[in-house]
LOPATI-628271 format. One record per atom (N, C-alpha, C): residue in three letters; atom name; x, y, z; residue number from 1. Coordinates in steps of 0.05 Angstrom, whole numbers, plus 32768, in hexadecimal, padded with zeros to 4 digits. Example, Ala and Ser with C-alpha at 12.3 -4.5 7.8 and 13.67 -1.06 7.14 Angstrom:
! residues 2
+------+------+------+------+------+-----+
: code : site :   xx :   yy :   zz : pos :
+------+------+------+------+------+-----+
:  ala :    N : 8108 : 7F8E : 809C :   1 :
:  ala :   CA : 80F6 : 7FA6 : 809C :   1 :
:  ala :    C : 8108 : 7FBE : 809C :   1 :
:  ser :    N : 8101 : 7FD3 : 808E :   2 :
:  ser :   CA : 8111 : 7FEB : 808F :   2 :
:  ser :    C : 8102 : 8001 : 809D :   2 :
+------+------+------+------+------+-----+
//
This chain:
! residues 98
+------+------+------+------+------+-----+
: code : site :   xx :   yy :   zz : pos :
+------+------+------+------+------+-----+
:  met :    N : 8011 : 7FE8 : 8000 :   1 :
:  met :   CA : 8000 : 8000 : 8000 :   1 :
:  met :    C : 8012 : 8019 : 8000 :   1 :
:  glu :    N : 800E : 802A : 7FEC :   2 :
:  glu :   CA : 801D : 8042 : 7FEB :   2 :
:  glu :    C : 800B : 805A : 7FF2 :   2 :
:  leu :    N : 8015 : 806A : 8004 :   3 :
:  leu :   CA : 8006 : 8082 : 800C :   3 :
:  leu :    C : 8016 : 809B : 8003 :   3 :
:  glu :    N : 8008 : 80AE : 7FF9 :   4 :
:  glu :   CA : 8015 : 80C7 : 7FF1 :   4 :
:  glu :    C : 8006 : 80DE : 7FFE :   4 :
:  phe :    N : 800F : 80E5 : 8015 :   5 :
:  phe :   CA : 8002 : 80FB : 8024 :   5 :
:  phe :    C : 8014 : 8113 : 8026 :   5 :
:  gly :    N : 802B : 8113 : 801A :   6 :
:  gly :   CA : 803D : 8129 : 801C :   6 :
:  gly :    C : 8052 : 8125 : 8031 :   6 :
:  ser :    N : 804D : 8112 : 8044 :   7 :
:  ser :   CA : 8062 : 810D : 8058 :   7 :
:  ser :    C : 805E : 80F1 : 8062 :   7 :
:  asp :    N : 8074 : 80E5 : 806A :   8 :
:  asp :   CA : 8073 : 80CA : 8076 :   8 :
:  asp :    C : 8063 : 80CA : 8090 :   8 :
:  asp :    N : 8065 : 80E1 : 809F :   9 :
:  asp :   CA : 8056 : 80E2 : 80B8 :   9 :
:  asp :    C : 8038 : 80E0 : 80B4 :   9 :
:  ala :    N : 802E : 80EE : 80A0 :  10 :
:  ala :   CA : 8012 : 80ED : 809B :  10 :
:  ala :    C : 8009 : 80D1 : 8093 :  10 :
:  gly :    N : 8018 : 80C4 : 8081 :  11 :
:  gly :   CA : 8012 : 80A9 : 8079 :  11 :
:  gly :    C : 8013 : 8096 : 8090 :  11 :
:  arg :    N : 8027 : 8099 : 80A1 :  12 :
:  arg :   CA : 8029 : 8087 : 80B8 :  12 :
:  arg :    C : 8012 : 808C : 80CB :  12 :
:  ala :    N : 800A : 80A5 : 80CE :  13 :
:  ala :   CA : 7FF3 : 80AB : 80E0 :  13 :
:  ala :    C : 7FDA : 809D : 80D7 :  13 :
:  val :    N : 7FD6 : 809D : 80BD :  14 :
:  val :   CA : 7FBE : 808F : 80B1 :  14 :
:  val :    C : 7FC0 : 8071 : 80B7 :  14 :
:  leu :    N : 7FD7 : 8066 : 80B3 :  15 :
:  leu :   CA : 7FDB : 8049 : 80B8 :  15 :
:  leu :    C : 7FD7 : 8042 : 80D5 :  15 :
:  glu :    N : 7FE1 : 8054 : 80E7 :  16 :
:  glu :   CA : 7FDE : 804F : 8104 :  16 :
:  glu :    C : 7FC1 : 8050 : 810C :  16 :
:  his :    N : 7FB2 : 8063 : 8100 :  17 :
:  his :   CA : 7F95 : 8065 : 8105 :  17 :
:  his :    C : 7F87 : 804C : 80FC :  17 :
:  ala :    N : 7F8D : 8043 : 80E4 :  18 :
:  ala :   CA : 7F81 : 802B : 80D9 :  18 :
:  ala :    C : 7F87 : 8013 : 80EB :  18 :
:  tyr :    N : 7FA0 : 8011 : 80F4 :  19 :
:  tyr :   CA : 7FA8 : 7FFB : 8105 :  19 :
:  tyr :    C : 7F99 : 7FFC : 8120 :  19 :
:  ala :    N : 7F94 : 8013 : 812A :  20 :
:  ala :   CA : 7F85 : 8016 : 8144 :  20 :
:  ala :    C : 7F69 : 800C : 8140 :  20 :
:  leu :    N : 7F5D : 8010 : 8128 :  21 :
:  leu :   CA : 7F42 : 8007 : 8123 :  21 :
:  leu :    C : 7F41 : 7FE9 : 811B :  21 :
:  asp :    N : 7F56 : 7FDF : 810E :  22 :
:  asp :   CA : 7F57 : 7FC4 : 8104 :  22 :
:  asp :    C : 7F73 : 7FBA : 8104 :  22 :
:  pro :    N : 7F7B : 7FAA : 8118 :  23 :
:  pro :   CA : 7F96 : 7FA0 : 811A :  23 :
:  pro :    C : 7FA0 : 7F90 : 8102 :  23 :
:  thr :    N : 7F8E : 7F85 : 80F2 :  24 :
:  thr :   CA : 7F97 : 7F76 : 80DB :  24 :
:  thr :    C : 7FA6 : 7F88 : 80C7 :  24 :
:  thr :    N : 7FA4 : 7FA2 : 80CA :  25 :
:  thr :   CA : 7FB2 : 7FB4 : 80B8 :  25 :
:  thr :    C : 7FCF : 7FB9 : 80C1 :  25 :
:  gly :    N : 7FD7 : 7FAB : 80D6 :  26 :
:  gly :   CA : 7FF3 : 7FAE : 80E0 :  26 :
:  gly :    C : 8008 : 7FA7 : 80CC :  26 :
:  trp :    N : 8001 : 7F95 : 80BA :  27 :
:  trp :   CA : 8015 : 7F8D : 80A5 :  27 :
:  trp :    C : 801B : 7FA5 : 8093 :  27 :
:  gln :    N : 8008 : 7FB7 : 8090 :  28 :
:  gln :   CA : 800D : 7FCF : 8080 :  28 :
:  gln :    C : 801D : 7FE4 : 8090 :  28 :
:  leu :    N : 8015 : 7FE8 : 80AA :  29 :
:  leu :   CA : 8023 : 7FFA : 80BB :  29 :
:  leu :    C : 8040 : 7FF2 : 80BE :  29 :
:  ser :    N : 8045 : 7FD8 : 80BE :  30 :
:  ser :   CA : 8061 : 7FCE : 80C2 :  30 :
:  ser :    C : 8074 : 7FD9 : 80AD :  30 :
:  asp :    N : 806A : 7FDE : 8095 :  31 :
:  asp :   CA : 807C : 7FE9 : 8080 :  31 :
:  asp :    C : 8086 : 8004 : 8088 :  31 :
:  ala :    N : 8075 : 8015 : 8093 :  32 :
:  ala :   CA : 807E : 8030 : 809C :  32 :
:  ala :    C : 8091 : 802D : 80B4 :  32 :
:  leu :    N : 808B : 801B : 80C6 :  33 :
:  leu :   CA : 809C : 8018 : 80DD :  33 :
:  leu :    C : 80B8 : 800D : 80D5 :  33 :
:  arg :    N : 80B8 : 7FFB : 80C2 :  34 :
:  arg :   CA : 80D2 : 7FF0 : 80B8 :  34 :
:  arg :    C : 80E2 : 8006 : 80AA :  34 :
:  ala :    N : 80D4 : 8017 : 809A :  35 :
:  ala :   CA : 80E2 : 802D : 808C :  35 :
:  ala :    C : 80EE : 8040 : 80A0 :  35 :
:  ala :    N : 80E1 : 8043 : 80B7 :  36 :
:  ala :   CA : 80EB : 8055 : 80CC :  36 :
:  ala :    C : 8100 : 8047 : 80DD :  36 :
:  gly :    N : 8105 : 802E : 80D8 :  37 :
:  gly :   CA : 811A : 801F : 80E7 :  37 :
:  gly :    C : 8110 : 8013 : 8101 :  37 :
:  asp :    N : 80F6 : 8013 : 8106 :  38 :
:  asp :   CA : 80EB : 8009 : 811F :  38 :
:  asp :    C : 80E2 : 7FEC : 811B :  38 :
:  leu :    N : 80F5 : 7FDA : 811B :  39 :
:  leu :   CA : 80EF : 7FBE : 8116 :  39 :
:  leu :    C : 80E0 : 7FB1 : 812C :  39 :
:  asp :    N : 80E5 : 7FB9 : 8145 :  40 :
:  asp :   CA : 80D6 : 7FAE : 815C :  40 :
:  asp :    C : 80B8 : 7FB4 : 815A :  40 :
:  ala :    N : 80B2 : 7FCD : 8154 :  41 :
:  ala :   CA : 8096 : 7FD5 : 8150 :  41 :
:  ala :    C : 8089 : 7FC7 : 8138 :  41 :
:  ala :    N : 8099 : 7FC4 : 8123 :  42 :
:  ala :   CA : 808F : 7FB7 : 810B :  42 :
:  ala :    C : 8088 : 7F9A : 8112 :  42 :
:  ala :    N : 8099 : 7F8C : 8121 :  43 :
:  ala :   CA : 8094 : 7F71 : 8129 :  43 :
:  ala :    C : 807B : 7F6F : 813A :  43 :
:  asp :    N : 8078 : 7F82 : 814C :  44 :
:  asp :   CA : 8060 : 7F83 : 815E :  44 :
:  asp :    C : 8046 : 7F85 : 814F :  44 :
:  val :    N : 8045 : 7F98 : 813B :  45 :
:  val :   CA : 802C : 7F9B : 812D :  45 :
:  val :    C : 8027 : 7F84 : 811A :  45 :
:  leu :    N : 803C : 7F78 : 8110 :  46 :
:  leu :   CA : 8038 : 7F60 : 80FE :  46 :
:  leu :    C : 802E : 7F49 : 810E :  46 :
:  arg :    N : 8038 : 7F45 : 8126 :  47 :
:  arg :   CA : 802E : 7F2F : 8138 :  47 :
:  arg :    C : 8010 : 7F34 : 813E :  47 :
:  ala :    N : 800A : 7F4D : 8144 :  48 :
:  ala :   CA : 7FEE : 7F54 : 814A :  48 :
:  ala :    C : 7FDC : 7F4F : 8132 :  48 :
:  ala :    N : 7FE6 : 7F57 : 811A :  49 :
:  ala :   CA : 7FD6 : 7F53 : 8102 :  49 :
:  ala :    C : 7FD1 : 7F35 : 80FC :  49 :
:  ala :    N : 7FE6 : 7F25 : 8100 :  50 :
:  ala :   CA : 7FE3 : 7F08 : 80FC :  50 :
:  ala :    C : 7FCF : 7EFC : 8110 :  50 :
:  glu :    N : 7FD2 : 7F04 : 8129 :  51 :
:  glu :   CA : 7FC0 : 7EFA : 813E :  51 :
:  glu :    C : 7FA3 : 7F03 : 8139 :  51 :
:  ala :    N : 7FA0 : 7F1A : 812C :  52 :
:  ala :   CA : 7F85 : 7F25 : 8126 :  52 :
:  ala :    C : 7F79 : 7F18 : 810D :  52 :
:  gly :    N : 7F89 : 7F07 : 80FF :  53 :
:  gly :   CA : 7F7D : 7EF9 : 80E9 :  53 :
:  gly :    C : 7F88 : 7F00 : 80CD :  53 :
:  glu :    N : 7F9E : 7F0F : 80CC :  54 :
:  glu :   CA : 7FAA : 7F16 : 80B3 :  54 :
:  glu :    C : 7FC3 : 7F05 : 80AD :  54 :
:  pro :    N : 7FBF : 7EEF : 809F :  55 :
:  pro :   CA : 7FD6 : 7EDC : 809C :  55 :
:  pro :    C : 7FED : 7EE7 : 808B :  55 :
:  arg :    N : 7FE8 : 7EFB : 807A :  56 :
:  arg :   CA : 7FFF : 7F07 : 806A :  56 :
:  arg :    C : 8013 : 7F13 : 807D :  56 :
:  ala :    N : 800B : 7F1A : 8095 :  57 :
:  ala :   CA : 801E : 7F27 : 80A8 :  57 :
:  ala :    C : 8035 : 7F14 : 80AF :  57 :
:  tyr :    N : 8030 : 7EFA : 80AE :  58 :
:  tyr :   CA : 8045 : 7EE7 : 80B5 :  58 :
:  tyr :    C : 805D : 7EE9 : 80A3 :  58 :
:  leu :    N : 8058 : 7EED : 8089 :  59 :
:  leu :   CA : 806E : 7EF0 : 8076 :  59 :
:  leu :    C : 8080 : 7F08 : 807D :  59 :
:  asp :    N : 8073 : 7F1F : 8081 :  60 :
:  asp :   CA : 8082 : 7F37 : 8089 :  60 :
:  asp :    C : 808F : 7F33 : 80A3 :  60 :
:  leu :    N : 8082 : 7F26 : 80B6 :  61 :
:  leu :   CA : 808E : 7F21 : 80D0 :  61 :
:  leu :    C : 80A7 : 7F10 : 80CD :  61 :
:  ala :    N : 80A7 : 7EFD : 80BC :  62 :
:  ala :   CA : 80BE : 7EEC : 80B7 :  62 :
:  ala :    C : 80D6 : 7EFE : 80AE :  62 :
:  asp :    N : 80D0 : 7F11 : 809C :  63 :
:  asp :   CA : 80E5 : 7F23 : 8092 :  63 :
:  asp :    C : 80EF : 7F35 : 80A8 :  63 :
:  val :    N : 80DD : 7F40 : 80B8 :  64 :
:  val :   CA : 80E5 : 7F53 : 80CD :  64 :
:  val :    C : 80F6 : 7F44 : 80E2 :  64 :
:  glu :    N : 80ED : 7F2C : 80E9 :  65 :
:  glu :   CA : 80FD : 7F1D : 80FD :  65 :
:  glu :    C : 8118 : 7F16 : 80F2 :  65 :
:  his :    N : 811A : 7F11 : 80D9 :  66 :
:  his :   CA : 8134 : 7F0C : 80CC :  66 :
:  his :    C : 8145 : 7F25 : 80CE :  66 :
:  glu :    N : 813A : 7F3C : 80C7 :  67 :
:  glu :   CA : 8148 : 7F55 : 80C9 :  67 :
:  glu :    C : 8152 : 7F5B : 80E5 :  67 :
:  arg :    N : 8141 : 7F53 : 80F9 :  68 :
:  arg :   CA : 8149 : 7F57 : 8115 :  68 :
:  arg :    C : 815E : 7F43 : 811E :  68 :
:  gly :    N : 8163 : 7F2E : 810E :  69 :
:  gly :   CA : 8177 : 7F1A : 8115 :  69 :
:  gly :    C : 816C : 7F03 : 8125 :  69 :
:  asp :    N : 8151 : 7F01 : 8128 :  70 :
:  asp :   CA : 8145 : 7EEB : 8136 :  70 :
:  asp :    C : 813C : 7ED6 : 8122 :  70 :
:  leu :    N : 814F : 7EC4 : 811B :  71 :
:  leu :   CA : 8149 : 7EB1 : 8106 :  71 :
:  leu :    C : 8135 : 7E9C : 810F :  71 :
:  asp :    N : 8134 : 7E95 : 8129 :  72 :
:  asp :   CA : 8120 : 7E82 : 8132 :  72 :
:  asp :    C : 8104 : 7E8E : 812F :  72 :
:  ala :    N : 8101 : 7EA7 : 8137 :  73 :
:  ala :   CA : 80E6 : 7EB5 : 8134 :  73 :
:  ala :    C : 80DF : 7EB8 : 8117 :  73 :
:  ser :    N : 80F3 : 7EBD : 8106 :  74 :
:  ser :   CA : 80EE : 7EC0 : 80E9 :  74 :
:  ser :    C : 80E4 : 7EA5 : 80DE :  74 :
:  glu :    N : 80F1 : 7E90 : 80E5 :  75 :
:  glu :   CA : 80E9 : 7E76 : 80DC :  75 :
:  glu :    C : 80CD : 7E6F : 80E6 :  75 :
:  ala :    N : 80C7 : 7E75 : 80FF :  76 :
:  ala :   CA : 80AC : 7E6F : 810A :  76 :
:  ala :    C : 8097 : 7E7F : 80FC :  76 :
:  ala :    N : 809C : 7E98 : 80F5 :  77 :
:  ala :   CA : 8089 : 7EA8 : 80E6 :  77 :
:  ala :    C : 8084 : 7E9D : 80CA :  77 :
:  phe :    N : 809A : 7E94 : 80BE :  78 :
:  phe :   CA : 8097 : 7E89 : 80A3 :  78 :
:  phe :    C : 8088 : 7E6F : 80A4 :  78 :
:  glu :    N : 808C : 7E5F : 80B8 :  79 :
:  glu :   CA : 807D : 7E46 : 80BB :  79 :
:  glu :    C : 8060 : 7E4C : 80C0 :  79 :
:  ala :    N : 805A : 7E61 : 80CF :  80 :
:  ala :   CA : 803E : 7E69 : 80D2 :  80 :
:  ala :    C : 8032 : 7E72 : 80B8 :  80 :
:  ala :    N : 8041 : 7E80 : 80A7 :  81 :
:  ala :   CA : 8038 : 7E88 : 808D :  81 :
:  ala :    C : 8031 : 7E6F : 807C :  81 :
:  ile :    N : 8043 : 7E5B : 807D :  82 :
:  ile :   CA : 803D : 7E42 : 806E :  82 :
:  ile :    C : 8024 : 7E35 : 8078 :  82 :
:  ala :    N : 8021 : 7E34 : 8093 :  83 :
:  ala :   CA : 8009 : 7E28 : 809E :  83 :
:  ala :    C : 7FF0 : 7E37 : 8096 :  83 :
:  ala :    N : 7FF2 : 7E51 : 8093 :  84 :
:  ala :   CA : 7FDB : 7E62 : 808C :  84 :
:  ala :    C : 7FD6 : 7E62 : 806E :  84 :
:  gly :    N : 7FE8 : 7E56 : 805E :  85 :
:  gly :   CA : 7FE5 : 7E54 : 8042 :  85 :
:  gly :    C : 7FED : 7E6D : 8032 :  85 :
:  val :    N : 7FFC : 7E7F : 803F :  86 :
:  val :   CA : 8004 : 7E97 : 8031 :  86 :
:  val :    C : 8020 : 7E96 : 8026 :  86 :
:  ala :    N : 8030 : 7E83 : 802E :  87 :
:  ala :   CA : 804C : 7E81 : 8024 :  87 :
:  ala :    C : 804B : 7E7A : 8006 :  87 :
:  glu :    N : 8039 : 7E69 : 7FFE :  88 :
:  glu :   CA : 8036 : 7E63 : 7FE1 :  88 :
:  glu :    C : 802E : 7E7B : 7FD1 :  88 :
:  gln :    N : 801D : 7E8C : 7FDD :  89 :
:  gln :   CA : 8014 : 7EA4 : 7FD0 :  89 :
:  gln :    C : 802C : 7EB7 : 7FCB :  89 :
:  ala :    N : 803E : 7EB8 : 7FDE :  90 :
:  ala :   CA : 8056 : 7EC9 : 7FDB :  90 :
:  ala :    C : 8067 : 7EBF : 7FC4 :  90 :
:  asp :    N : 806A : 7EA4 : 7FC2 :  91 :
:  asp :   CA : 807A : 7E99 : 7FAD :  91 :
:  asp :    C : 806D : 7E9F : 7F92 :  91 :
:  asp :    N : 8052 : 7E9E : 7F90 :  92 :
:  asp :   CA : 8044 : 7EA5 : 7F78 :  92 :
:  asp :    C : 8049 : 7EC2 : 7F70 :  92 :
:  asp :    N : 8048 : 7ED4 : 7F84 :  93 :
:  asp :   CA : 804B : 7EF0 : 7F7F :  93 :
:  asp :    C : 8067 : 7EF6 : 7F75 :  93 :
:  glu :    N : 807C : 7EE8 : 7F80 :  94 :
:  glu :   CA : 8097 : 7EED : 7F77 :  94 :
:  glu :    C : 809B : 7EE3 : 7F5A :  94 :
:  gly :    N : 808D : 7ECE : 7F53 :  95 :
:  gly :   CA : 8090 : 7EC4 : 7F38 :  95 :
:  gly :    C : 8080 : 7ED3 : 7F23 :  95 :
:  ala :    N : 806E : 7EE4 : 7F2C :  96 :
:  ala :   CA : 805C : 7EF2 : 7F19 :  96 :
:  ala :    C : 806B : 7F04 : 7F06 :  96 :
:  gly :    N : 8081 : 7F0F : 7F0E :  97 :
:  gly :   CA : 8090 : 7F21 : 7EFD :  97 :
:  gly :    C : 80A4 : 7F13 : 7EEB :  97 :
:  ser :    N : 80A7 : 7EFA : 7EEF :  98 :
:  ser :   CA : 80BC : 7EEB : 7EDF :  98 :
:  ser :    C : 80B2 : 7EE4 : 7EC4 :  98 :
+------+------+------+------+------+-----+
//
């Protein structure tokens, strides 16, 4: 999701408001948090999004945990993505441009 509000702060504020209303949107807020270098907060909102029923969050959580250097947590998140059936979707998306 790309937001163009004239500033990153405005876009992040919109995403934070959406997240407060619906935690499943945390996978979108995590992009802004990662861009700001806040990997801990990104992991927190991704966990909350996954727990709220957004399985795509597991894939991003696996990436964030890898960036944080927690390979066990990264592997666990990826296994959760596989169990939720979204890991195959990611493979399909990567192959779409080939």
